PDB file of N, CA, C and O in Angstrom, chain B, residues numbered from 101:
ATOM      1  N   MET B 101       0.765  -1.024  -0.031  1.00  0.00           N
ATOM      2  CA  MET B 101      -0.044   0.176  -0.022  1.00  0.00           C
ATOM      3  C   MET B 101       0.550   1.100  -0.157  1.00  0.00           C
ATOM      4  O   MET B 101       1.675   0.913   0.306  1.00  0.00           O
ATOM      5  N   LYS B 102       0.412   2.276  -0.642  1.00  0.00           N
ATOM      6  CA  LYS B 102       1.289   3.579  -0.815  1.00  0.00           C
ATOM      7  C   LYS B 102       0.928   4.275   0.220  1.00  0.00           C
ATOM      8  O   LYS B 102      -0.226   4.350   0.643  1.00  0.00           O
ATOM      9  N   VAL B 103       2.082   4.923   0.767  1.00  0.00           N
ATOM     10  CA  VAL B 103       1.795   5.999   2.128  1.00  0.00           C
ATOM     11  C   VAL B 103       1.776   7.350   1.383  1.00  0.00           C
ATOM     12  O   VAL B 103       2.635   7.969   0.755  1.00  0.00           O
ATOM     13  N   LEU B 104       0.527   7.571   1.673  1.00  0.00           N
ATOM     14  CA  LEU B 104       0.165   9.147   1.233  1.00  0.00           C
ATOM     15  C   LEU B 104       0.846  10.059   1.851  1.00  0.00           C
ATOM     16  O   LEU B 104       1.188  10.051   3.033  1.00  0.00           O
ATOM     17  N   ARG B 105       1.121  11.140   0.766  1.00  0.00           N
ATOM     18  CA  ARG B 105       1.830  12.431   1.337  1.00  0.00           C
ATOM     19  C   ARG B 105       0.632  13.493   2.090  1.00  0.00           C
ATOM     20  O   ARG B 105      -0.582  13.473   1.887  1.00  0.00           O
ATOM     21  N   GLU B 106       1.202  14.169   2.773  1.00  0.00           N
ATOM     22  CA  GLU B 106       0.416  14.719   3.603  1.00  0.00           C
ATOM     23  C   GLU B 106      -0.434  16.048   2.432  1.00  0.00           C
ATOM     24  O   GLU B 106      -1.559  16.452   2.727  1.00  0.00           O
ATOM     25  N   SER B 107       0.093  16.430   1.517  1.00  0.00           N
ATOM     26  CA  SER B 107      -0.578  17.246   0.226  1.00  0.00           C
ATOM     27  C   SER B 107      -1.792  16.508  -0.468  1.00  0.00           C
ATOM     28  O   SER B 107      -2.866  17.048  -0.733  1.00  0.00           O
ATOM     29  N   GLU B 108      -1.429  15.080  -0.745  1.00  0.00           N
ATOM     30  CA  GLU B 108      -2.672  14.299  -1.245  1.00  0.00           C
ATOM     31  C   GLU B 108      -3.986  14.244  -0.170  1.00  0.00           C
ATOM     32  O   GLU B 108      -5.168  14.323  -0.502  1.00  0.00           O
ATOM     33  N   ILE B 109      -3.461  14.088   1.198  1.00  0.00           N
ATOM     34  CA  ILE B 109      -4.810  13.939   2.297  1.00  0.00           C
ATOM     35  C   ILE B 109      -5.349  14.840   2.140  1.00  0.00           C
ATOM     36  O   ILE B 109      -6.511  14.751   1.743  1.00  0.00           O
ATOM     37  N   SER B 110      -4.539  16.609   2.469  1.00  0.00           N
ATOM     38  CA  SER B 110      -4.999  17.448   2.173  1.00  0.00           C
ATOM     39  C   SER B 110      -6.119  18.183   1.065  1.00  0.00           C
ATOM     40  O   SER B 110      -7.028  18.984   1.285  1.00  0.00           O
ATOM     41  N   LEU B 111      -5.654  17.564  -0.182  1.00  0.00           N
ATOM     42  CA  LEU B 111      -6.435  17.599  -1.427  1.00  0.00           C
ATOM     43  C   LEU B 111      -7.718  16.919  -1.632  1.00  0.00           C
ATOM     44  O   LEU B 111      -8.787  17.323  -2.089  1.00  0.00           O
ATOM     45  N   VAL B 112      -7.341  15.790  -1.178  1.00  0.00           N
ATOM     46  CA  VAL B 112      -8.720  14.648  -0.729  1.00  0.00           C
ATOM     47  C   VAL B 112      -9.642  15.092  -0.043  1.00  0.00           C
ATOM     48  O   VAL B 112     -10.850  14.990  -0.260  1.00  0.00           O
ATOM     49  N   ASP B 113      -8.743  15.961   1.407  1.00  0.00           N
ATOM     50  CA  ASP B 113      -9.982  16.400   2.128  1.00  0.00           C
ATOM     51  C   ASP B 113     -10.597  17.320   1.533  1.00  0.00           C
ATOM     52  O   ASP B 113     -11.775  17.004   1.370  1.00  0.00           O
ATOM     53  N   GLN B 114     -10.279  18.580   1.025  1.00  0.00           N
ATOM     54  CA  GLN B 114     -10.597  19.583   0.302  1.00  0.00           C
ATOM     55  C   GLN B 114     -11.480  19.449  -0.893  1.00  0.00           C
ATOM     56  O   GLN B 114     -12.193  20.389  -1.243  1.00  0.00           O
ATOM     57  N   TYR B 115     -11.458  18.427  -1.465  1.00  0.00           N
ATOM     58  CA  TYR B 115     -12.005  17.689  -2.637  1.00  0.00           C
ATOM     59  C   TYR B 115     -13.424  17.022  -2.146  1.00  0.00           C
ATOM     60  O   TYR B 115     -14.408  17.074  -2.884  1.00  0.00           O
ATOM     61  N   LEU B 116     -13.464  16.489  -1.052  1.00  0.00           N
ATOM     62  CA  LEU B 116     -14.778  15.980  -0.304  1.00  0.00           C
ATOM     63  C   LEU B 116     -15.316  17.185   0.447  1.00  0.00           C
ATOM     64  O   LEU B 116     -16.542  17.190   0.558  1.00  0.00           O
ATOM     65  N   ASN B 117     -14.823  17.957   0.854  1.00  0.00           N
ATOM     66  CA  ASN B 117     -15.513  19.126   1.469  1.00  0.00           C
ATOM     67  C   ASN B 117     -16.375  19.623   0.773  1.00  0.00           C
ATOM     68  O   ASN B 117     -17.594  19.501   0.890  1.00  0.00           O
ATOM     69  N   ALA B 118     -15.400  20.596  -0.487  1.00  0.00           N
ATOM     70  CA  ALA B 118     -16.089  20.900  -1.496  1.00  0.00           C
ATOM     71  C   ALA B 118     -17.536  20.306  -2.154  1.00  0.00           C
ATOM     72  O   ALA B 118     -18.651  20.810  -2.291  1.00  0.00           O
ATOM     73  N   SER B 119     -16.959  18.982  -2.492  1.00  0.00           N
ATOM     74  CA  SER B 119     -18.596  18.272  -2.744  1.00  0.00           C
ATOM     75  C   SER B 119     -19.627  18.016  -1.962  1.00  0.00           C
ATOM     76  O   SER B 119     -20.707  17.597  -2.379  1.00  0.00           O
ATOM     77  N   CYS B 120     -19.322  18.281  -0.627  1.00  0.00           N
ATOM     78  CA  CYS B 120     -20.375  17.893   0.082  1.00  0.00           C
ATOM     79  C   CYS B 120     -20.883  19.174   0.410  1.00  0.00           C
ATOM     80  O   CYS B 120     -22.091  19.306   0.214  1.00  0.00           O
ATOM     81  N   PHE B 121     -20.231  20.215   0.888  1.00  0.00           N
ATOM     82  CA  PHE B 121     -20.785  21.596   1.177  1.00  0.00           C
ATOM     83  C   PHE B 121     -21.148  22.454  -0.003  1.00  0.00           C
ATOM     84  O   PHE B 121     -21.793  23.477   0.229  1.00  0.00           O
ATOM     85  N   ASN B 122     -20.822  22.174  -1.204  1.00  0.00           N
ATOM     86  CA  ASN B 122     -20.666  22.802  -2.570  1.00  0.00           C
ATOM     87  C   ASN B 122     -20.187  24.025  -2.345  1.00  0.00           C
ATOM     88  O   ASN B 122     -20.851  24.895  -2.910  1.00  0.00           O
ATOM     89  N   LYS B 123     -19.074  24.497  -1.589  1.00  0.00           N
ATOM     90  CA  LYS B 123     -18.269  25.478  -1.421  1.00  0.00           C
ATOM     91  C   LYS B 123     -16.904  25.325  -1.207  1.00  0.00           C
ATOM     92  O   LYS B 123     -16.516  24.254  -0.741  1.00  0.00           O
ATOM     93  N   ILE B 124     -16.000  26.325  -1.498  1.00  0.00           N
ATOM     94  CA  ILE B 124     -14.571  26.042  -1.113  1.00  0.00           C
ATOM     95  C   ILE B 124     -14.150  27.629  -1.185  1.00  0.00           C
ATOM     96  O   ILE B 124     -14.572  28.497  -1.949  1.00  0.00           O
ATOM     97  N   SER B 125     -13.267  27.708  -0.230  1.00  0.00           N
ATOM     98  CA  SER B 125     -12.599  29.198  -0.081  1.00  0.00           C
ATOM     99  C   SER B 125     -12.095  29.531  -1.028  1.00  0.00           C
ATOM    100  O   SER B 125     -11.697  28.701  -1.845  1.00  0.00           O
ATOM    101  N   ASP B 126     -11.956  30.870  -1.212  1.00  0.00           N
ATOM    102  CA  ASP B 126     -11.133  31.517  -2.587  1.00  0.00           C
ATOM    103  C   ASP B 126      -9.904  31.219  -2.285  1.00  0.00           C
ATOM    104  O   ASP B 126      -9.158  30.782  -3.161  1.00  0.00           O
ATOM    105  N   ARG B 127      -9.442  31.414  -0.902  1.00  0.00           N
ATOM    106  CA  ARG B 127      -7.667  31.068  -0.819  1.00  0.00           C
ATOM    107  C   ARG B 127      -7.404  29.315  -1.199  1.00  0.00           C
ATOM    108  O   ARG B 127      -6.466  28.891  -1.875  1.00  0.00           O
ATOM    109  N   THR B 128      -8.225  28.684  -0.723  1.00  0.00           N
ATOM    110  CA  THR B 128      -7.851  26.727  -1.245  1.00  0.00           C
ATOM    111  C   THR B 128      -7.850  27.153  -2.242  1.00  0.00           C
ATOM    112  O   THR B 128      -6.701  27.518  -2.491  1.00  0.00           O
ATOM    113  N   TYR B 129      -8.753  27.423  -3.352  1.00  0.00           N
ATOM    114  CA  TYR B 129      -8.928  27.150  -4.482  1.00  0.00           C
ATOM    115  C   TYR B 129      -7.964  27.796  -4.997  1.00  0.00           C
ATOM    116  O   TYR B 129      -7.471  27.089  -5.876  1.00  0.00           O
ATOM    117  N   GLN B 130      -7.386  28.860  -4.902  1.00  0.00           N
ATOM    118  CA  GLN B 130      -6.026  29.413  -5.604  1.00  0.00           C
ATOM    119  C   GLN B 130      -4.955  28.647  -5.044  1.00  0.00           C
ATOM    120  O   GLN B 130      -3.944  28.602  -5.746  1.00  0.00           O
ATOM    121  N   ASN B 131      -4.928  28.104  -4.082  1.00  0.00           N
ATOM    122  CA  ASN B 131      -3.758  27.232  -3.737  1.00  0.00           C
ATOM    123  C   ASN B 131      -4.079  25.920  -4.315  1.00  0.00           C
ATOM    124  O   ASN B 131      -3.007  25.357  -4.538  1.00  0.00           O
ATOM    125  N   MET B 132      -4.881  25.320  -4.593  1.00  0.00           N
ATOM    126  CA  MET B 132      -4.862  24.166  -5.583  1.00  0.00           C
ATOM    127  C   MET B 132      -4.578  24.272  -6.825  1.00  0.00           C
ATOM    128  O   MET B 132      -3.890  23.446  -7.426  1.00  0.00           O
ATOM    129  N   LEU B 133      -5.143  25.436  -7.408  1.00  0.00           N
ATOM    130  CA  LEU B 133      -4.292  26.147  -8.941  1.00  0.00           C
ATOM    131  C   LEU B 133      -2.842  26.302  -8.891  1.00  0.00           C
ATOM    132  O   LEU B 133      -2.089  25.894  -9.775  1.00  0.00           O
ATOM    133  N   SER B 134      -2.450  26.944  -7.758  1.00  0.00           N
ATOM    134  CA  SER B 134      -0.885  26.860  -7.856  1.00  0.00           C
ATOM    135  C   SER B 134      -0.311  25.784  -7.936  1.00  0.00           C
ATOM    136  O   SER B 134       0.784  25.653  -8.483  1.00  0.00           O
ATOM    137  N   TYR B 135      -1.082  24.685  -7.308  1.00  0.00           N
ATOM    138  CA  TYR B 135      -0.093  23.283  -6.704  1.00  0.00           C
ATOM    139  C   TYR B 135      -0.461  22.143  -7.835  1.00  0.00           C
ATOM    140  O   TYR B 135      -0.014  20.996  -7.861  1.00  0.00           O
ATOM    141  N   GLU B 136      -1.326  22.702  -8.704  1.00  0.00           N
ATOM    142  CA  GLU B 136      -1.780  22.028  -9.765  1.00  0.00           C
ATOM    143  C   GLU B 136      -0.642  21.483 -10.841  1.00  0.00           C
ATOM    144  O   GLU B 136      -0.597  20.387 -11.401  1.00  0.00           O
ATOM    145  N   SER B 137       0.094  22.402 -10.925  1.00  0.00           N
ATOM    146  CA  SER B 137       1.794  21.835 -11.920  1.00  0.00           C
ATOM    147  C   SER B 137       2.239  21.053 -11.511  1.00  0.00           C
ATOM    148  O   SER B 137       2.726  20.302 -12.355  1.00  0.00           O
ATOM    149  N   LYS B 138       2.434  20.601 -10.009  1.00  0.00           N
ATOM    150  CA  LYS B 138       3.319  19.759  -9.148  1.00  0.00           C
ATOM    151  C   LYS B 138       2.596  18.651  -8.938  1.00  0.00           C
ATOM    152  O   LYS B 138       3.271  17.632  -8.785  1.00  0.00           O
ATOM    153  N   ALA B 139       0.988  18.487  -8.863  1.00  0.00           N
ATOM    154  CA  ALA B 139       0.407  17.388  -8.738  1.00  0.00           C
ATOM    155  C   ALA B 139       0.430  16.326  -9.203  1.00  0.00           C
ATOM    156  O   ALA B 139       0.444  16.625 -10.397  1.00  0.00           O
ATOM    157  N   ASP B 140       0.449  15.017  -9.160  1.00  0.00           N
ATOM    158  CA  ASP B 140       0.584  13.700  -9.892  1.00  0.00           C
ATOM    159  C   ASP B 140      -0.806  13.675 -10.361  1.00  0.00           C
ATOM    160  O   ASP B 140      -1.661  14.472  -9.972  1.00  0.00           O
ATOM    161  N   PRO B 141      -1.044  12.543 -11.383  1.00  0.00           N
ATOM    162  CA  PRO B 141      -2.066  12.608 -12.000  1.00  0.00           C
ATOM    163  C   PRO B 141      -3.628  12.432 -11.486  1.00  0.00           C
ATOM    164  O   PRO B 141      -4.687  12.755 -12.024  1.00  0.00           O
ATOM    165  N   ILE B 142      -3.319  11.741 -10.132  1.00  0.00           N
ATOM    166  CA  ILE B 142      -4.659  11.599  -9.769  1.00  0.00           C
ATOM    167  C   ILE B 142      -5.225  12.818  -8.956  1.00  0.00           C
ATOM    168  O   ILE B 142      -6.430  13.070  -8.958  1.00  0.00           O
ATOM    169  N   GLU B 143      -4.218  13.635  -8.195  1.00  0.00           N
ATOM    170  CA  GLU B 143      -4.042  15.001  -7.905  1.00  0.00           C
ATOM    171  C   GLU B 143      -4.890  16.042  -9.088  1.00  0.00           C
ATOM    172  O   GLU B 143      -5.815  16.834  -8.906  1.00  0.00           O
ATOM    173  N   LYS B 144      -4.135  15.656 -10.364  1.00  0.00           N
ATOM    174  CA  LYS B 144      -5.014  16.751 -11.259  1.00  0.00           C
ATOM    175  C   LYS B 144      -6.324  16.362 -11.591  1.00  0.00           C
ATOM    176  O   LYS B 144      -7.087  17.159 -12.136  1.00  0.00           O
ATOM    177  N   LYS B 145      -6.670  15.164 -11.302  1.00  0.00           N
ATOM    178  CA  LYS B 145      -8.076  14.678 -11.692  1.00  0.00           C
ATOM    179  C   LYS B 145      -8.979  15.204 -10.453  1.00  0.00           C
ATOM    180  O   LYS B 145     -10.143  15.465 -10.758  1.00  0.00           O
ATOM    181  N   LEU B 146      -8.704  15.348  -9.446  1.00  0.00           N
ATOM    182  CA  LEU B 146      -9.393  16.209  -8.560  1.00  0.00           C
ATOM    183  C   LEU B 146      -9.289  17.390  -8.960  1.00  0.00           C
ATOM    184  O   LEU B 146     -10.225  17.631  -9.722  1.00  0.00           O
ATOM    185  N   ILE B 147      -8.504  18.401  -8.809  1.00  0.00           N
ATOM    186  CA  ILE B 147      -8.276  19.590  -9.194  1.00  0.00           C
ATOM    187  C   ILE B 147      -9.075  20.049 -10.282  1.00  0.00           C
ATOM    188  O   ILE B 147      -9.812  21.024 -10.129  1.00  0.00           O
ATOM    189  N   LYS B 148      -8.974  19.230 -11.734  1.00  0.00           N
ATOM    190  CA  LYS B 148      -9.837  19.563 -12.635  1.00  0.00           C
ATOM    191  C   LYS B 148     -11.530  19.250 -12.589  1.00  0.00           C
ATOM    192  O   LYS B 148     -12.325  19.754 -13.382  1.00  0.00           O
ATOM    193  N   ARG B 149     -11.874  18.374 -11.563  1.00  0.00           N
ATOM    194  CA  ARG B 149     -13.014  18.182 -11.308  1.00  0.00           C
ATOM    195  C   ARG B 149     -13.586  19.375 -10.597  1.00  0.00           C
ATOM    196  O   ARG B 149     -14.675  19.880 -10.868  1.00  0.00           O
ATOM    197  N   ILE B 150     -12.540  19.887  -9.422  1.00  0.00           N
ATOM    198  CA  ILE B 150     -13.408  21.268  -8.597  1.00  0.00           C
ATOM    199  C   ILE B 150     -13.159  22.209  -9.445  1.00  0.00           C
ATOM    200  O   ILE B 150     -13.766  23.204  -9.049  1.00  0.00           O
ATOM    201  N   LYS B 151     -12.460  22.491 -10.627  1.00  0.00           N
ATOM    202  CA  LYS B 151     -12.420  23.309 -11.746  1.00  0.00           C
ATOM    203  C   LYS B 151     -13.775  23.635 -12.167  1.00  0.00           C
ATOM    204  O   LYS B 151     -14.290  24.752 -12.136  1.00  0.00           O
ATOM    205  N   GLU B 152     -14.431  22.271 -12.666  1.00  0.00           N
ATOM    206  CA  GLU B 152     -15.228  22.105 -13.734  1.00  0.00           C
ATOM    207  C   GLU B 152     -16.480  22.477 -12.795  1.00  0.00           C
ATOM    208  O   GLU B 152     -17.489  23.025 -13.239  1.00  0.00           O
ATOM    209  N   GLN B 153     -16.293  22.105 -11.395  1.00  0.00           N
ATOM    210  CA  GLN B 153     -17.967  22.454 -10.419  1.00  0.00           C
ATOM    211  C   GLN B 153     -17.882  23.519 -10.152  1.00  0.00           C
ATOM    212  O   GLN B 153     -19.016  23.999 -10.183  1.00  0.00           O
ATOM    213  N   VAL B 154     -16.829  24.578  -9.762  1.00  0.00           N
ATOM    214  CA  VAL B 154     -16.894  25.972  -9.876  1.00  0.00           C
ATOM    215  C   VAL B 154     -17.454  26.777 -11.220  1.00  0.00           C
ATOM    216  O   VAL B 154     -18.400  27.564 -11.187  1.00  0.00           O
ATOM    217  N   ARG B 155     -16.695  26.435 -12.402  1.00  0.00           N
ATOM    218  CA  ARG B 155     -16.968  26.757 -13.791  1.00  0.00           C
ATOM    219  C   ARG B 155     -18.880  26.604 -13.594  1.00  0.00           C
ATOM    220  O   ARG B 155     -19.685  27.524 -13.451  1.00  0.00           O
ATOM    221  N   HIS B 156     -19.080  25.475 -13.640  1.00  0.00           N
ATOM    222  CA  HIS B 156     -20.557  25.190 -13.850  1.00  0.00           C
ATOM    223  C   HIS B 156     -21.413  25.803 -12.242  1.00  0.00           C
ATOM    224  O   HIS B 156     -22.596  25.528 -12.043  1.00  0.00           O
ATOM    225  N   GLY B 157     -20.890  26.326 -11.606  1.00  0.00           N
ATOM    226  CA  GLY B 157     -21.752  26.975 -10.379  1.00  0.00           C
ATOM    227  C   GLY B 157     -22.241  25.991  -9.322  1.00  0.00           C
ATOM    228  O   GLY B 157     -22.947  26.462  -8.430  1.00  0.00           O
ATOM    229  N   LYS B 158     -21.935  24.562  -9.296  1.00  0.00           N
ATOM    230  CA  LYS B 158     -22.017  23.542  -8.140  1.00  0.00           C
ATOM    231  C   LYS B 158     -21.278  23.844  -6.993  1.00  0.00           C
ATOM    232  O   LYS B 158     -21.655  23.490  -5.876  1.00  0.00           O
ATOM    233  N   VAL B 159     -20.214  24.499  -7.201  1.00  0.00           N
ATOM    234  CA  VAL B 159     -19.242  24.569  -6.120  1.00  0.00           C
ATOM    235  C   VAL B 159     -19.126  26.254  -6.237  1.00  0.00           C
ATOM    236  O   VAL B 159     -18.778  26.914  -7.217  1.00  0.00           O
ATOM    237  N   VAL B 160     -19.474  26.646  -5.104  1.00  0.00           N
ATOM    238  CA  VAL B 160     -19.128  28.454  -4.876  1.00  0.00           C
ATOM    239  C   VAL B 160     -17.716  28.873  -4.047  1.00  0.00           C
ATOM    240  O   VAL B 160     -17.392  28.550  -2.904  1.00  0.00           O
ATOM    241  N   LEU B 161     -17.091  29.590  -4.891  1.00  0.00           N
ATOM    242  CA  LEU B 161     -16.205  30.287  -3.874  1.00  0.00           C
ATOM    243  C   LEU B 161     -16.683  30.970  -2.691  1.00  0.00           C
ATOM    244  O   LEU B 161     -17.711  31.648  -2.701  1.00  0.00           O
ATOM    245  N   SER B 162     -16.089  30.834  -1.864  1.00  0.00           N
ATOM    246  CA  SER B 162     -16.361  32.139  -0.495  1.00  0.00           C
ATOM    247  C   SER B 162     -15.031  32.257  -0.046  1.00  0.00           C
ATOM    248  O   SER B 162     -13.969  31.688  -0.299  1.00  0.00           O
ATOM    249  N   SER B 163     -15.506  33.404   0.892  1.00  0.00           N
ATOM    250  CA  SER B 163     -14.207  34.138   1.208  1.00  0.00           C
ATOM    251  C   SER B 163     -13.762  33.784   2.849  1.00  0.00           C
ATOM    252  O   SER B 163     -12.802  34.163   3.520  1.00  0.00           O
ATOM    253  N   GLU B 164     -14.901  32.896   3.153  1.00  0.00           N
ATOM    254  CA  GLU B 164     -14.529  32.556   4.608  1.00  0.00           C
ATOM    255  C   GLU B 164     -14.053  30.839   4.305  1.00  0.00           C
ATOM    256  O   GLU B 164     -14.487  30.153   3.379  1.00  0.00           O
ATOM    257  N   SER B 165     -13.042  30.393   5.368  1.00  0.00           N
ATOM    258  CA  SER B 165     -12.373  29.033   5.182  1.00  0.00           C
ATOM    259  C   SER B 165     -13.056  28.216   5.931  1.00  0.00           C
ATOM    260  O   SER B 165     -12.903  27.017   5.695  1.00  0.00           O
ATOM    261  N   LYS B 166     -14.002  28.623   7.044  1.00  0.00           N
ATOM    262  CA  LYS B 166     -14.797  28.079   7.959  1.00  0.00           C
ATOM    263  C   LYS B 166     -16.325  28.047   7.916  1.00  0.00           C
ATOM    264  O   LYS B 166     -16.885  29.100   7.611  1.00  0.00           O
ATOM    265  N   VAL B 167     -17.197  26.784   8.230  1.00  0.00           N
ATOM    266  CA  VAL B 167     -18.383  27.038   8.118  1.00  0.00           C
ATOM    267  C   VAL B 167     -18.940  27.217   9.351  1.00  0.00           C
ATOM    268  O   VAL B 167     -18.828  26.507  10.350  1.00  0.00           O
ATOM    269  N   LYS B 168     -19.560  28.247   9.189  1.00  0.00           N
ATOM    270  CA  LYS B 168     -20.565  28.758  10.742  1.00  0.00           C
ATOM    271  C   LYS B 168     -21.243  27.941  10.788  1.00  0.00           C
ATOM    272  O   LYS B 168     -21.692  27.275   9.855  1.00  0.00           O
ATOM    273  N   ALA B 169     -21.533  27.807  12.478  1.00  0.00           N
ATOM    274  CA  ALA B 169     -22.609  26.736  12.960  1.00  0.00           C
ATOM    275  C   ALA B 169     -23.678  27.469  13.314  1.00  0.00           C
ATOM    276  O   ALA B 169     -24.694  26.916  13.737  1.00  0.00           O
TER     277      ALA B 169
END
């Protein structure tokens, strides 16, 4: 079994968070875009999917990184 790098865990967490809550912080989104050039093929697929969801309005960019209760 492959050992996961911290960036992979974080990217998967952010992908799941964006998919479940239909929003992602602008800062996190920009960090993903800047990381994309260094990402492995699987990470690039996740980033591409988030970009598509943002483009189609299924995931909204927000200025806050935490969800208020």
